[in-house]
N, C-alpha and C positions, 0 to 999 in steps of 0.2 A: 800613444798613451791610452786611447780608448780601446784599441785592440788588446793592450795589456790588461786593462780593467775587465774586459769581457772574459779573457782567458782565466783570470783569477776567480771571477764569479763562477765560471763553469767548473773550475777545479774544486771550489768550495761546495758546489752542488753535488759533485761526485762524492766528495768526502761525507757530505750529509747523508747521501743515499747509502754509503758503506756503513756509516754509523747506525742508520736505521736498521740495516740488516743485522748488525750485532745486537741492537736492542730487541729486535724481534726474536732472535735466538734465545735471549735471556727472559723472554716472556713479558717484556715491558712494551706492550702494544701501543699504548697512548703516546709514549715518548717517541717510539719508532714512527708513528703516523705523523707527528709534528715535524720530524726531520724530513720525511718524504714530501710533506706539503711545502716546506721551505725550498727543497730541491726543485720541485715542480714549478714554483714561482719563477725560479731562475731559468729553467728549461722545460717549458710546457709541452715539448714535442718528444718526450721520452716515454714510450709505451710501457716499458718495464717498470717505471716508477709508479705509474697509475695502477698497474697490475699488483705491485707489491703493497701499495696503499690499500687496495681492495682486500688483499689477504689479511692485513693488519686489522682492518675494519671488521672483516668476517670473524676474526678471532675474538672480537668484542661483542659478537652477536648482533651487529647493526647491519643486517643484511640488505635492507633497502638502500642504505647509504653506500654499501659496497657495490651494489649494482651500478650506481652512477659512475663509480671509479672504473669498473671493468668496461663499461660502455665507452668511456673516454679512451681507455687503452685500446679497445677494438677499433675505434676510428683511425687510430694511428697504425695499427697492425691488424688489418681485417682478416687475415688468414691464419692467425695464431690460434692453434687448437687448444692450448693450455688456457688462454684467456677465455675462449668461447666455452670451454668446459666449466670453468669457475663461474662464469656468468649464468650458464644453464642451471647449475646447481643452486645458485641463489634465486633464480626465477622459481624453481621448485619450492624453495624455503618460504617464499612469500606468496605462494599459491598461484603464480602465473604459469600454469602448466602448459598452455598452448605455446607460449614463447619458449619455454624450456625444451619442449619436444622439437620445435622448429630448429633451435640452436643445435641440439644433439644431432639432428638429421643433417644439418649443414656440415658438422664435423665429420660425420660418416661419409659424406660425399667427398670431402677433402682428403680424408685419410681413413679408409675402411679398417685399418689395423690399429686404430687408436682405441685401445680397450676401455678406457674410462668413459667414453661416450655411450657404451653399452652398459657398463657396470652401474653408472650413476643414473641411467635411464630406468633402471629397475625400480628405484625409489619413486621417480616421477609417476610411472604407471601405477605403482602400488598406491600412491596418494590419490590417484584418479579412480581407484577401485577397478582398474583394468589389469587384473592379476594374470590373465592369459598372456598379455603383452609383456608384463614384468618377467614371466617365466621365459618367454621367447628371448628377451634381452639377456637373461642369465645364460642361456645356452649359446647365444652368439658370443658373449664375452668369454665363455669357457673355451671356445674354439681358438681364441687368441692367448688366453692365460688361464689354464685350468686350476691354478693354485692361487687365485686372487682372494685373499681373506675378506676384502670388502664386498666382493660379489656374493659370497656365502652369507655375509652379514645382512646385505640388502635383501636377498631373496628370503632370508629368515624373517625379516620384517613383514614381507608380503604374506608369507605363510601364516605368521602369527595373527595378522589382521583377518585372515580367513578361518581362524580357529583351528588350523592344522598344526597343533602344538607339537606333536612328536616330530614331524618333519622340520619344523622351525628349530627345535632343540638340536636335531642332528646337524643342521646347517650352522648353527651358532657354535656347536662343539667343534665343527670343522674349522671355523674361524679361529677359535681358541688354539687349535693345534697349529695352524699356520702362523698365527700372530698372538702369542700368549699375552702380550701387553695391550691388545686391542681395547680401547676405552669401554669400560662397563660391560664387557662381554659376559662375565659371570652374573651380573645383574640381570641381563636380558634372559639368560638361561633360567635364572631363579624365577623370573616373572612367568616364563612359559610353563615351568613345572607347577607353579602356583595355580595358573589358569587351568592346567590339566588335572588338578586335584591331587598331585603327588607332593604332599606337604613336606615329607622328610627330605626329599631331594631339593625342594625349593629352599628350605631352611639351610641346607648344606651350601648351596650356591650363594645365598645372601651373605652368609658368613665369610665365604671365600672373597666376595667382592669387598666386604668391609675390612678384611685383613689387608687388602691391597690399598684401600682408600677409606680409612676410618672416619674422615671428616666430611664425606660426601653427604650433604643433607638430603638430597633426593633419594639416595639409597637408604639412608637411615629412616626416612619418613615412610618409604614403601615397606621396609622391613617391619616397622612398627605397625603399619596397617595389616600386614600379613599376620603378625602375632595377635593383633586385636581380633581379626576374623577367625583365627584358630582358637580363640578363647584363652590365650596366654596373657591375661590382663596385666599381671605384674611386670612381665618382660616388656610388653608393649608400653606400659607406663614409663619404664626406665628409658626406652628409646626416645619417646617424645620429650622427656625431661632433658635428655642429652642434647636434643636439637635446640632447646631453649637455652642451654648453656652456651652453645655455639652462636645462636642467633636469638637473643631475648625478644626480638620484635616479630618472630615467626608465629603468626596468629594461628595457622592451621595446627601446629603442634599443641597449642593450648586448647583448641577446639577438640582434638582427640583425647586430651587429658580429661576434658569435661565429659566426653562420651564414656570414658572408662569409669569415672566417678558415678555417672548415672547408672551404668550397668551394675556397679557394686552397691547400689542402693544408697549412695551418699548424695541425696538430692540437694541439700543446701550447698555442698561443695560444688556440685555440678552447676547449679544456678549461678553461683558466683563466678565460676570459670567461663560459663557462656557469656555472662555480662562483660567480663574482662576482655574476652575475645572480640566481642562486637565493638568495644571501645578501641582496642588495638588495631583492628582493621574493619572499619564500617562497611566496606564493600564485600566482605567475605560472606558467602552464602552459608547458612547452617545455624548460627547461634540463635537468631530470632525464631527460626522454625522450631528448634528444640524448646526454647522458652515458651513459645506458643502452645506446644503440646503439653508442657507442664502446667501452664495456666488453665488450659481446658480441662485437664484431669482434675484440677483443684476446683473446678466449677466456676472459674472466672472467664466467662465467654467474651465479655467486652475487651478484657486485656488480651486474651488470645487472639481476637480479631485484629487488634491494633498491631500486634507483633507479626502475625501472618501477613497482613497487608504490607507491612514494612519489608518482609522477606520477599514478597512478590515484586517489589520495586527494584530488586537487585537483578532482574531479568533471569530469574532461575529457569534453567532448561532441563533439569533432571526429571524424567517422566515419573519416576517413583515418588520423588519429593512433591511434584506438582499434584499428583493424584492424592497423596496424603494430605497436602494443604487443602485441596478442594473438598475432600471428605470432611475435614474439620470445619471448613466454611459452611458446609451443609448443616452441621451440628449447631453452629452459631446462628443459623437462619440467613446467612449471607449468600443467597442463591446466585446472584449475578457474579459475584467473585468466584464462587465454586465453578460456575459454567465457564468463566474465563480460564481457570486453571486447566480444565479438561480440554478446552479447545486449543490451548497452547500445546498440549500433548499431541492432539490429533494433527495439528499443523506440521509437527516434526515427524510423527509416526502415525500415518493414516490408517495403519492396520493394528493399532493398539486397542485390543478388545476391552481392557479395563477402563479406558477413557470413555468409550461409548456406554459401557455399563453404568458408570457414574453419572454420565449425562442423563441417562434414563432415570437414575435415582433422584437426580435433581428435579426432573419434571414430575416425578411421583410426589415429591414434597410440595410441589406447587399445584397439585391436582390435575396436571395435564397427562392423564393416563394413556390416552391413545398414542401420543408422541413417545411416551416412556416405553410402550410395547415395541415400537419400531426400533428404538435404540437398543433395547434388550435383544431383540431378534438379530440386529446387525452384529452385536457383540458375540452372540452365539455363532453366527455365520463365520466370524473371523477366527473362531476356534476357542472362544472363552471356555475355561474349564473350572471356574469358581462355582462351587455348589450353591452359594448364595445368589448368584446370577440366575440360576435355574429356579431357585425357590421364589425369588421376586417375580420372575416372569410367570411362573405357575400361579402365583397369587393374583396377578393382573388378569390372566386368562380366566381364572375362576370367577373373579368379580365381574368380568365382562361377559360371562356365560359361554366362553369358548372352552368347553369341558374336555373335548378330545385333545386339544393342544395342552391344556392344563395337566391332563393325565400323562401325556408323553413327556412333558417337561419335568414334572415332579419325579418321574421314574428315572430320568437321567440324573437328577440331583441325588436320588437314593443310591444309584450306582457309584456316584462320586464320593459320597459320604455315608457309608453303610452304618446303620444303627443309630443315626442321629434322631433324637426324640422329636425335635421340632419338625424335621422333614417328614417323619412318619406321621406326626399329627396332621400336617397339611395334606399328606397323601390320603389319610382317612377322611378328611373333610371333602376332598375332591371325589373320592370314591362314593361317599354318601350322596353328594350332589348329583353324580352320574346316575346312581340308583333311583333317586327321586325323579330325576328327569326322564329316565326310562319308564318308570311307572306312569308318569303323567302321559307320556307319548302313547302308551298302550291303552290308557283309559279314555283318552280324549274323544275318540269316535264312538266306541260302544258303551260308554258309561251311562248314558241316559236310558238305553234299552235295558241294560243290566239292572239299573235301579227300578225301572218299571216292572221287570220280572220279579224282583225280590218283593217289591211293594204289593204286587198282585197276589203272590203266594200268602203274604201275611194278611192281606185283606180277606182272602178266601177262608184262611184259617180262623180269622176273627169272626166271620159270619157264622161258621160252623159252631164255634164256641157259644156265640150268642143264642143260636137256635137251640143248642143243647140245654143251656140254662133256662131258657123260656119253657121248654117242655118238661 
């Protein structure tokens, strides 16, 4: 009787696993996973069910959870290269690169002809910024399968991150030739053409992608940003409105609609849209920053400070935005907050010359001129090419009596911004200060003798005149 019950239960588990496969093929991942979990409860020693559960979980982008399922499968089948490959891919997805590399190397030792262990390792090394190793993996994969579309796609990602856009485009076009239905391949080519400044071709490939997948919000959003950057405000406006039709709660689309309204001079509309965006998604960076800019431009420094302070609480990490917020904090007299903004930039980008320049400006406003000079000099050493940096440095050199450095620095500013009246005026002041200083230096030692000689001549002449009138 019990044997009969066990047999029935195992049969039911097999049927559940088969049903899970059918649901997976239909794209019903959640239901497929439930069927597999029930089957595993009956027979927890089936590695393929854990593996298939991992695949279903992966399809729902729950990669950490999928790792657990693959690890259970690997315990039951420790030399299964397919399980190991899926596990290594998910280790990469969650940033556990060392574990991923170790797993791929284990696969290579077990089966040096298993091409995916080289193909997928391209992405792992690219994520680690080890692009030389990514390229090595590509060529090793090519020895096994020279026409693998995923290999070309993966090495294209590595090349794109290195800003080698033309080579990335070639690789992605090769992917499209080998696998025309490869997900979002036209989108990636569009992004590369956009980054390379070839706007017509970028537009062409964006439209190709949207014809294949018109409801893909990521693509519509990026295309809208491309149009916005290209100055096609009406077309961009239409794309962001389209996103809100598909997803009324998509705050970023409303944020960009606000940006368009601001560019079109519709300030009241922009303000309302920025406010609506901040309510729709209180964690989204951007709306308070823009509202702070508007408040400051209207002379409301206190309101601007409150808004910008709120923006900083969102852990903003965009260096340009942080520098902009910091510069506005200087204008509102909030020097500690300004310094915090610039230091955040330096923490992430130690060679950011603008951040050091603005740290110097913050010290100037607080009267700490010596420290400001050091920051300006460091910004210049880092390659800073903002004419105002050299103007401010020249001013400090002038005020501290370092005229040679003032002259050298203002001349650099003049070369960077030819014909600027303010720069020319400062150059004139420095030139005059140097002239006066040179005159003083020439007169310091001989001046007393010269005065004596002139005085003696005039005294002699005066005596002669006196004698003449007496006689």
